[in-house]
C-alpha positions in Angstrom: 89.6 45.5 163.8 87.5 47.2 161.1 89.3 48.8 158.1 87.5 52.1 158.9 89.1 52.2 162.3 92.5 51.5 160.9 92.3 54.4 158.6 91.4 56.9 161.4 94.0 59.6 161.9 94.4 58.7 165.6 94.8 55.0 165.0 98.6 55.0 164.7 98.8 56.8 168.1 96.6 54.1 169.6 98.9 51.5 168.3 101.9 53.4 169.7 100.4 53.8 173.2 99.5 50.1 173.3 102.9 49.1 172.2 104.6 51.4 174.8 102.5 49.8 177.5 103.3 46.2 176.4 107.0 47.0 176.3 106.7 48.8 179.7 105.4 45.6 181.3 107.8 43.3 179.4 111.0 45.3 179.9 110.0 46.6 183.3 109.8 43.1 184.9 112.6 41.3 183.1 115.6 43.5 184.0 114.4 43.6 187.6 114.7 39.9 188.1 118.4 40.2 188.9 117.4 41.9 192.1 116.2 38.5 193.4 119.6 36.8 192.9 121.3 37.8 196.2 118.4 36.6 198.3 118.0 33.4 196.2 121.8 32.7 196.5 121.4 32.8 200.3 118.2 30.8 200.4 119.2 28.0 198.0 123.0 27.8 198.4 123.4 27.6 194.6 126.4 29.2 193.0 126.5 32.5 191.1 127.2 30.6 187.9 123.9 28.6 188.4 122.0 31.8 188.3 124.2 33.2 185.5 123.4 30.2 183.4 119.6 30.5 184.1 119.6 34.1 183.0 121.9 33.2 180.0 119.3 30.6 178.9 116.6 33.2 179.4 118.4 35.6 177.1 119.1 32.9 174.6 115.5 31.7 174.6 114.4 35.4 174.1 116.6 35.4 171.0 115.3 32.1 169.7 111.7 33.1 170.3 112.0 36.6 168.8 112.3 35.6 165.0 109.7 32.8 165.5 107.3 35.2 167.2 108.0 37.8 164.5 107.2 35.2 161.7 104.0 34.2 163.6 103.0 37.9 163.9 103.7 38.5 160.2 101.7 35.4 159.3 98.9 35.2 161.9 98.7 38.6 163.5 100.2 40.5 166.4 97.4 39.9 169.0 97.5 36.1 169.0 101.3 36.2 169.3 101.3 38.6 172.3 98.6 36.6 174.2 100.6 33.4 173.8 103.8 35.1 174.9 102.1 36.6 177.9 101.0 33.2 179.1 104.6 31.8 178.9 105.9 34.9 180.7 103.4 34.7 183.6 103.9 30.9 184.1 107.7 31.3 184.1 107.6 34.1 186.7 105.4 32.1 189.1 107.4 28.9 188.8 110.7 30.6 189.1 109.8 31.4 192.7 108.9 27.8 193.5 112.0 26.2 191.9 113.7 23.6 194.2 116.6 22.7 192.0 119.0 24.3 189.4 117.2 22.3 186.7 113.9 23.8 187.6 115.4 27.3 187.8 116.8 26.8 184.3 113.5 25.6 182.9 111.4 28.4 184.5 113.6 31.4 184.7 115.4 30.3 181.6 113.2 28.7 179.0 109.7 29.9 180.0 110.4 33.5 180.8 112.8 33.7 177.9 110.2 32.5 175.4 107.6 34.8 177.0 109.8 37.9 176.8 110.8 37.1 173.2 107.2 36.8 172.0 106.1 40.1 173.6 109.2 42.2 172.9 110.6 44.6 170.2 110.3 42.7 166.9 106.5 42.1 167.3 105.7 45.5 168.8 108.0 47.6 166.6 106.8 45.9 163.5 103.1 46.8 164.3 104.2 50.4 165.0 106.2 50.5 161.7 103.1 49.4 159.8 101.0 52.1 161.4 103.3 55.1 160.7 104.6 56.5 157.4 108.4 56.6 156.9 108.8 60.3 157.7 107.4 59.7 161.2 108.6 56.2 161.9 112.0 56.7 163.5 110.6 59.0 166.2 107.7 56.6 166.8 110.1 53.7 167.3 112.1 55.9 169.7 108.9 56.6 171.7 108.0 52.9 171.8 111.5 52.0 173.0 111.1 54.7 175.7 108.0 52.9 176.9 110.1 50.0 178.0 112.3 52.4 179.9 109.3 53.8 181.8 108.5 50.2 182.9 112.1 49.6 184.2 112.1 52.9 186.1 108.8 51.9 187.8 109.4 48.2 188.3 113.0 48.1 189.7 112.1 49.9 193.0 108.7 48.1 193.0 110.4 44.7 192.7 112.9 45.5 195.4 110.0 46.7 197.7 108.1 43.5 197.0 111.2 41.3 197.7 111.9 43.1 201.0 108.2 43.0 202.1 107.0 39.5 201.1 110.0 37.6 200.0 111.0 36.5 196.5 108.5 33.7 196.2 105.4 35.9 196.7 107.0 38.8 194.9 107.5 36.6 191.8 103.8 35.5 192.0 102.7 39.1 192.1 104.9 39.9 189.1 103.3 37.0 187.2 99.9 38.5 187.7 101.2 41.9 186.6 102.6 40.4 183.4 99.2 39.5 182.2 98.4 43.2 181.7 99.9 42.6 178.3 96.8 40.8 177.2 94.2 43.6 177.0 96.7 45.9 175.3 97.4 43.2 172.7 94.0 43.8 171.1 94.9 47.3 170.1 97.9 45.8 168.2 95.7 43.6 166.1 96.7 43.0 162.4 99.6 41.5 160.5 101.9 42.6 157.7 100.1 43.1 154.4 101.9 43.1 151.1 100.1 46.1 149.6 99.3 48.3 152.6 100.1 52.0 152.5 103.3 51.5 154.5 104.2 48.0 153.3 107.1 48.9 151.1 105.0 48.4 148.0 106.2 44.9 147.2 105.4 41.3 148.0 108.2 38.7 147.8 105.9 36.0 146.7 104.3 32.9 148.3 107.5 32.0 150.1 108.0 35.6 151.1 109.5 35.0 154.5 112.2 32.7 153.0 112.9 35.2 150.2 113.2 38.0 152.7 115.6 36.0 154.8 117.8 35.2 151.8 117.8 38.8 150.7 118.9 40.0 154.1 121.6 37.4 154.7 123.3 38.5 151.4 123.3 42.1 152.6 126.6 43.0 154.4 124.9 45.7 156.4 122.4 43.3 157.8 125.3 41.0 158.9 127.1 43.9 160.5 123.9 44.9 162.4 123.8 41.4 163.8 127.4 41.7 165.0 126.7 45.1 166.6 123.6 43.9 168.3 125.4 40.9 169.8 127.5 43.5 171.7 124.5 45.4 172.8 123.0 42.2 174.3 126.3 41.4 176.0 126.5 44.8 177.7 122.9 44.8 178.9 122.9 41.3 180.3 126.1 41.9 182.2 124.7 45.0 183.9 121.1 43.8 184.4 122.1 40.4 185.7 125.2 41.1 187.8 124.9 44.8 188.9 123.0 43.7 192.2 125.7 41.2 193.0 128.5 43.6 192.1 127.0 46.3 194.3 126.8 43.9 197.2 130.4 42.9 196.6 131.3 46.6 197.0 129.7 46.6 200.4 126.6 48.6 199.4 123.0 47.7 200.2 120.7 46.1 197.7 118.6 49.3 197.5 121.5 51.0 195.7 121.4 48.4 192.8 117.6 48.8 192.6 117.9 52.5 192.5 120.6 52.1 189.8 118.4 50.0 187.6 115.6 52.5 188.1 117.9 55.3 187.0 118.9 53.3 183.9 115.2 53.2 183.0 114.7 56.9 183.6 117.7 58.0 181.6 116.9 55.5 178.9 113.8 57.4 178.2 115.9 60.4 177.2 118.3 58.2 175.3 115.8 56.4 173.2 113.8 59.6 172.4 116.9 61.4 171.4 118.1 58.5 169.3 114.7 58.2 167.6 114.7 61.9 166.8 118.3 61.9 165.6 117.7 58.9 163.4 115.1 60.9 161.5 117.7 63.6 160.8 121.0 62.0 160.4 122.3 58.6 159.2 121.5 56.0 161.8 124.7 54.1 161.5 126.8 57.0 162.8 124.5 57.2 165.8 125.1 53.5 166.5 128.9 53.9 166.3 128.8 56.8 168.7 126.6 54.9 171.2 128.8 51.8 171.3 132.0 53.9 171.5 130.6 55.8 174.4 129.7 52.6 176.2 133.3 51.5 176.1 134.5 54.8 177.5 131.9 54.8 180.3 132.6 51.2 181.4 136.4 52.0 181.4 135.9 55.0 183.7 133.5 53.0 185.9 136.0 50.2 186.2 138.8 52.4 187.6 136.6 54.8 189.6 136.2 54.4 193.4 133.0 52.5 194.1 130.2 54.3 196.1 126.5 54.7 195.8 127.0 57.9 193.9 129.4 56.1 191.4 126.8 53.4 190.8 124.0 55.9 190.3 126.2 58.1 187.9 127.2 55.0 185.9 123.5 53.9 185.7 122.5 57.3 184.5 125.0 57.5 181.7 124.6 53.9 180.6 120.9 54.4 180.8 121.1 57.1 178.2 123.0 54.6 176.0 120.9 51.5 177.0 118.1 51.0 174.4 119.0 53.9 172.3 120.4 51.3 169.9 116.9 49.9 169.3 115.2 52.7 167.2 118.4 53.1 165.2 118.9 49.4 164.5 115.3 48.7 163.8 115.2 51.9 161.8 118.0 50.8 159.5 116.3 47.4 158.9 113.0 48.9 157.9 114.7 51.6 155.9 116.7 49.1 153.8 114.2 46.2 153.5 110.8 47.9 154.2 108.3 47.0 156.9 106.7 44.0 155.1 108.8 41.4 157.0 110.3 43.7 159.6 109.1 41.6 162.5 111.0 38.6 161.2 114.2 40.4 160.1 114.4 42.3 163.4 113.7 39.1 165.2 116.8 37.6 163.6 118.8 40.6 164.7 117.3 40.1 168.2 118.6 36.5 168.2 122.1 37.9 167.7 121.4 40.3 170.6 120.3 37.6 172.9 123.2 35.3 172.0 125.4 38.2 173.2 123.2 38.4 176.3 123.7 34.7 176.9 127.4 35.1 177.0 127.2 38.3 179.1 125.1 36.7 181.8 126.9 33.4 181.8 130.4 34.7 181.7 129.7 37.2 184.4 128.7 34.3 186.8 131.6 32.1 185.8 134.3 34.8 186.1 132.9 35.8 189.5 133.0 32.2 190.7 136.6 31.7 189.5 138.1 35.0 190.5 135.8 36.6 193.0 135.7 39.7 190.8 133.9 41.1 187.8 137.0 42.8 186.3 137.3 40.3 183.5 133.8 40.8 182.2 134.2 44.6 182.4 137.4 44.4 180.2 135.5 42.2 177.7 132.7 44.8 177.6 135.1 47.6 176.8 136.8 45.6 173.9 133.4 44.7 172.5 132.2 48.3 172.6 135.1 49.4 170.5 134.5 46.5 168.1 130.8 47.5 167.7 131.6 51.2 167.2 133.8 50.1 164.2 131.6 47.6 162.5 128.7 50.0 162.0 130.7 52.5 160.0 130.8 50.6 156.6 127.0 49.6 156.7 125.2 50.4 153.4 121.9 51.8 154.5 120.4 52.6 151.1 116.8 51.4 150.6 116.4 48.3 148.4 113.0 49.4 147.3 110.9 52.5 147.1 108.3 53.0 149.9 105.3 55.3 149.7 105.4 58.2 152.3 101.7 57.8 152.9 
């Protein structure tokens, strides 16, 4: 893309719109995949823990791919990274529907989709947006981008349920595979890579081995380690709900449409939550916002656990959790770029995403194991409450002062 175009006043908004659309596709399809589990359980005869492990591997691979994709985007450019990720995503979706053994399910739903999601998700997209916007507008822009993923979930959850009911999970997954390739044309608006001396670069280059130096700088920063611990909890919460809410709803004697509507409501209210968090992060210290979000998650899950289960309860729980769903993303990524600058933001946020997805691995896997052993999800709800309290506490001592001066261009 020409330097003249990049300096146009409207260029940051083009990057933002493209980023929102990529995240809408990515985060619209992936959380909806749990809607296929009840039908696939019936069709294949596999256990809930088999699917829990497949989605756990998917989340772990998302985490492993995120820092690698972030480093590739920082080094070779965002567009190439996104196109490669979209190819993995589409292939995994198609082959998931044709899996004939647990091993194939783990390779397709787990490894391929996980790698594709990781290469087309937050670290790569939010890094490109951070480079396009100056510091005084960045937090709100990151909130808008995160809300883009919520719009996708709001649209794709009922769409996925409709496709599953109409044509079956095999054909529905093939259709989703085609839809995932929408990422490719939008990737070209996100062209470019981090530059050491750009107007929003942070004003410093860490040398020829900059990625390694950035990593060592971050790992010695206690706040960065605490962000990793908090984001582990975020991943655990989201994986438990996205993976097992359809099965939990069925266990309560409610139709699958209730879970689909619940996931759509999560996406709808997540728009409000991420926009509010992005706005608030530009006015108040982001670490206090994160403590509030995690503490509220613990309270909401506790109330949901003891409340009578009905469609209305599921929907209300989905609405409140939706407001707290991805609202952690603009605040967590905002602290990273605030402290370390945007030069290696894709890589550093990718590392934090790895922690998030390790948490998601345990959330998805433990949910399936606990259900198989006890016939109930109570154990995983209790663990979610305890982890929410832990995350609320660990964000309080974070030192969020900038390590270097950044131009407010």
